[in-house]
N, C-alpha and C positions, 0 to 999 in steps of 0.2 A: 457717245458719238462714235460712229463707225468710220474707219479710214477707207476712203476710196481714191487711191492715188493722191492727187492734190486737193481733192474735194472731200467734204464731210457732210453727212446727212443727219438732220435733226427732225424728229417727229414730235409734233405737238398733238397729243392724244385728245386734249380737251376740244380742239376745234377740227380734228381730223385733217390737219394740214402737214405737208412735208416741206422742209426747207433745205436747200442745197447750199453749203458753204463753198463759195467759189474762190475767194481770196480774203485778204485781211480786211477789206473794206465792206463787203456786202454779202448778204444771203439772197438767193433767188427762191421765191416760194413756188413750189410745184403742187398743183392740185392733186389730191390723193383720191378724190371721188371720181369713179370711172363710170362709163356707160353700163358696165355690169351691175353697178349698184342700183341704177334706175330700172333696169330690167328685173332685178330681184324685187324691188318695191312694186313693180307692176304685177308680179305674181301674187304678192300679198293683197293688192287692191282687188284683183280679179277672183280671189278665193271666196267662195260662198255667195257670189252674186246671184240673186234669184233670176231664173230664166222662164218661169211658168207664165209670167205676165209681163208684157212689154207695152209701153205707151204708144199711142197712135203716131206720135212724132217720129217714131222709128221709120215709118214709111213716107213721111212728109219731107224730111230733110234730104237734100241732095248730097250724099256723103262723098261723091266724086268731085265736088267743087274744091278748088284749090284753097279756099279760105271760108270756113263756116263759123259763125258766132251764134251760140245758143244762149239767149237771155231768159231770165225767169227768176221769180222770188225764191229765196232759200227754202228748200224742203219740197220742191215740186218734182224732184227726181232727175235732174240734169246729169249728175255724176253716174247714177245707175244706168241711165240711157246710153251714155258713152261706153261704159264698161260692157253693157249687154251687146252693143254693136261689135265690139272687138271680139267677144266670145263667139258670136254668131258667124263672124267672117274671117277669123284668123285662127291658125293652129296655136296651141298653148305656148310653144317656144319660138314662135315666128318673130324674128327681130326686125321685120320690116314695119312693125307697128309699135308705138310707145305711148303709154298713158302715164302722165305724171301730174302732180298738183302743185300749183305755183305758191301755195302757202306753206310748203315744207322748208326745213332748214337747208336743204340742198341749194335752193335759190337765194340763200343769203350770201353765198360765195360763188355762184355761177349765174351767168346771164342766159336769157332766152336764146340770144344769137349763138352763143357758145354751144349751148345744148343742141340746138338745131343743126349746127355745123358738124358736130361730132356724130350726131344721129345719121345725117346724110352720108358722111364719109364711110360709115359702117353699113351702108345699104338701106337706110331708113326711108320709108315712103309715106307713112301716115302718122302724124304727130298729134296727140290729144293733150291739150293743156287745160286742166280744170282750175277753177277758182282764180282765173286770170286777173281779176280785179285786185288781188292781193299783191300783185307785182307792180311796183312803180314804173311809170312810163311804158307800160306794156304795149300800147298801140304803136309807138314809134319803132320798137324792136320787131314787132310782128310785121309791120310794114316792110322793114328791111329784109326780114326772112322771106316774105312773099316775093320780093323783087329779086333776091339772090338765088333762091332755090326753086326753079321752075317745076321740077318734078315732085316737089313735096306738097302733100295735102295736109293742111292744118285745121284742126277743130278746136275752138275755144269755148269755154263756158264761164259764166259769171253770175253770181247771185246779187251783186250790187248793181241794180239797174241804173243808178245815177252815175257810177263810175263807168259802166259799159257805155252808156249814152254819150258821156263826155269823150271817151277814147275812140268811139266809133267814127267820129268825124275825120280822124286821121286815115281811116281805112275806106273812105267813100269810094265807090266804084270797084272796090277789091273784094269786099266780103258779102256773102249771102247771110243775112241775119234772120234768125227764127226766134219767135217769142214762145216760150214754153209755159203754159198755164198749169194750174193744178188739175186734179182729176175732174173729168166730166162726170155727170151722173151715169152715163153709159159705162165708162171705165170703172167707176165705183161698183156698179152691179156686176161687172165682169169679175172683178177681184173678189167680191163677196160670194157670188154664186158659182163661179167657175165656168159660166156660160157667156160666150161672147156674142154680141149682136153688132153687126156692121153699122157704122154711122150713116146718117142720112143727110142730104142737103136740105137747106131751108125750103127750096122750091118744091122738093119731093114731099116734105112734111106738110106744107100748106096745101098742096094739091091732093094728096092721098094720105091723110094722117092715120087712118085706121090700118093701113098696111103695116106701119110700125107698131101701133098700139096692140094689135092682135098677135104680132110676132113676139113682142115682149111678154104679153100675157101668157103665151105658151111656155115661157121659161120661168116666170116668177110673178108675184103680185107687186108691181113697182111701188105702190103706195106704202107697202110694208117697210120699205127701205128708205123712202124719200126723206122723212123727217130726220133720220140719223145722218144722212148725207148732208142735209142743210146745216146741221149743228156741228158735225165733226167728220166730214168725209172728203173735204176738198184737197187736203195735203196728204200725200201717200204715207207719211210717217204716222198717221192716225192708227194704222193697222198694227204697228209695233209698240206705240207709246200712248195708248189710250188714256191712261190715268194722268199723264203729265201733258196731254195734248195742248190744252189751252195755255198752260204755262209756257210751253215752247213757242207758241204763237206770240205770246207777250214778249218773250225774250228776243225773237226775231224783229218784232216791231220796235222795241226799245233800241235795238242796235241801229236800225234804220234812222230813227229820230235823233238819237244821241250822238251817233258817229257820222253817218253818211250825210244827213242834212246839214250838220254843222260844218263838216269838212268840204263837201262838194257844193253846197248852196249858200254857205255863209250864214246859216240860221244862228241867231244869238243863243248862247247857252242859257241865258235867262228866260228864254221862251220855250225851252224844251218841255217843261212841266205843263205849260199852257197848251202846247200842241197835243200832248197826251190827253189832256182834259177835253180838247176839241174832238178827238176821236170818240170819246164817250158821249159827247153831246150829239154828234152826227149819228151814232148808233141808236140813239133814243128818239131821233126825229121821225115824225110822220112823213110819208112819201108825198109831200106837197111842195109847193114853191118855196124856195129858200128866202128866208128873211135875213139878209146880211147884217142889218143893224142889230138885230136881236142876237145873232150868232157872235158878232164882234163884241157886243157887251158881255155876253155870257162867259167868254174866254179872256176878256180884258186885252184884246189885241186890236189895234186900229185897223180900219177897213182896208187900206192899201196893203199893209203887211199881211193881213189875213188872206187877201186874194193871192198873194205870192205863195203863201204857205199851202193854200189849197192846190195850187198848181204843182208844187213840189210833191205833195202827198199823192196826187194823181199820177205823177210821173213815176213814183216809187211803188205804185200798185197797192196802195193802202186804201185809197178812196177812188170814187169814180165821179167826175164832174160831167154833167150832161147839159147840152145846149140845144136850142131849137134849130139853129142853122149853123152848122159847123163851118161852112165856107165863108161865113161873114163875121166870125168871132174875132175880137181884137185882144191884144195883150191886156191882162188884168180885167177882162170882162167878167161880170158876175155870172156864175153858173146858174142855170134855171133849176137844177135839181142836183143834190149831192147824195150819193149812196156809198156804203163801204164797198170795197172791191169785190168781196165774196161773202157768202153768208156765214162762213166760219169766223171771219173777222168780226162780223156783226154780232154773233153770239158771244164772242170773247170779250168785246169791249162794252156791250150794253149792260147797264147796271141792273136791268130787270129783263124779263122775257121780252124779246123784241116784238114790235108791232108786226102782225102777220102780213099786213100789206107791204111793209118795208122788206120783209124776208122774201116775199114773192118777187118783188121788183128787182131786188138785189140778185137773186138767182137768175132771173130772166136776162138781165143786162150782162151778167158775168158770162153766162153760157154763150150768148150771141156774140159778144165781143171776143171771147176766147176762140170762137170758131172763125174769126176773121171778118165779122160783119160790122158795119158802121151803125152805131146806135145813137139816135138823137131823141131828145125829149119832144114829145108830140105837141105839147101845148094844151091849153084847157079845152079846146074844141076839136082836136084832131086825134084823140086817143092817147094812150100813155106814151107810146114810143113809135118812132118812124125808123124803119130798118133799110139801110142802103138807099135812102132817099125815095123809097117806093112803098113798101108794105107798111101798113099801120096796124099795130097790135096792142090791144087793151089787155091788161093783166088783172086778174081778180079771183074771187071765189066762185063757187058753183052757180050763184045767182047773177053773175055778170052778164050784161047784154050790150047791145050796140048803141045805147042811148047817148054815150059820150063821144061817139065817132061822127064826124062831120059827114053830111050826105055825099059830098064830092069824093070821099075816101072809102065809101062802103064797098066798092068793087074790089079794092085791094086790102080789105081789112080782115082781121081774124081776132079771135079771143084766146088768150092763154089762161086756162081755167084750172084752179087748184081742186084737189079732192075728187077728181073723176078719173076713171081708168081708160075709157075709150072716147073717141071723138064723136061729136054730133054735128055734122057739117063742118063749118069753120070754127066750131067751139072745140078747141084742141086741149088735151091735158097739159098742164104746165110742165109736168115732169118730162114730157116728150121733147121739149126744147133742150133737154140735157143729153140728147143723142146726136148732136150736130158735129161732135168731134170725138 
């Protein structure tokens, strides 16, 4: 113990804390973690961040907004995106920007409010908080930060969609929220070939599909890469961890089911194994109407509970529930069709090679939804899917025709056809719908 006049200082090395002995009765704890340590960690985070490839979200997000929330499943590249933005827009030692992760030991003894306050006092302007869902009551403190520090811009990211969805209600009218999906087929090709093709709008694709098809054909043969993308190209970590890719997807899914569903949605621990089994059943289903009685029986979960669980799995981006008229659905209404959220999940959980029809429809719905379009099940007489309440699109193989599309919808109809490279009228290659974002 060092003598400092009437006070003594004691350092607890185990917890990196400093205690000042004031008198015979008490010690005052003084935090020994400074802003310097956070900036030192930021340097470590930003070291070796790849800059040759950036996601489309970089140009979509309004980074000047006072509060931004980036939601998305674990592994889609949210942390990398934030770090790339800092590297592109700030000098290496600029202390007006700070990136830190809420799941570090630092936040076991420091609050978000305290960190933001110290950052602003030292001239901070742009605060990035990653893995925000790991911090309890994060939304309340972020709300206070937003109200206190008018000149501070805050960017949050979280991998737990359920935690983020729950906390977001406290920040209504304050936050700009962005959903970050996995790689589009366009982004996957860019990463694989090194050649970037600009995304197209759905209207452009439907009106002039061969403008895109011929441009892509000038760069590569898209069908050469398409099957690999469908099985293992949706999550960016596939490029680094190819051998353990599906195991990592299983680990992320298990965490969502075992931890997030039980904690955030009150799912019974006894039903965790059944939910995992249900994902295998859904992955093996043919792309036809859902038989709820059969599904309920196969996983031994009663109908009402099953409908709740389907809603939770959809919210967590593990499955996709489709309805015929979204504006008329009610709570616990039976979905007309159930698909996995993306084809990589489909290949991971299917006990055998997935049905090709299921693969095609899963890809189509994922890419359209990820691009911001509303996808509804078309019904038995109006084509597979209705997009944004207007366009009807039938998905299938090279022999697909308009026979399943109602006469009233022919004018707004198109075919998304697998195994073709160029369009023939409104018969558009299925892979081309992967260029919407």
